[in-house]
C-alpha angles and dihedrals in degrees: 000000000000123000109285095005126103127214117251096257090055092050091048091050092051091047093049092047090051091051093049092047091047091051092052093045092047091050093049094047093045091050091049092050093046090049090056092046092052097047114090096206094057099065092130091063097047095096091051091048089054090048089052092051090048093050090047092051091048092049092050091048092051091047093051090046090053091057093045093048096045098253105296114195095240091056091046088055091048089050090055091048089048090054090054091049090049091051091050092049091050092049091048091053092047091049092050089052095047094055092063 
């Protein structure tokens, strides 16, 4: 191993862990948004639930594109920005639910 570089098994382990964590997080966020969309009394949070689903779809699309295009830097940067957008959408949904 050179300074700052990981061996291939370490990179594969990090990549697999990221995918599994992303799968769990995506499932939890999608279920939360769908729960809000299906509840009648939460109509004020519906727009934010749709925004969360949109941000989640965008993030998944960018992540898949990164793998297919061999991790270009510009897509990695977009994936980080997508994570920030996803966090903001999640916080907006939570805030709209907590003011009820």
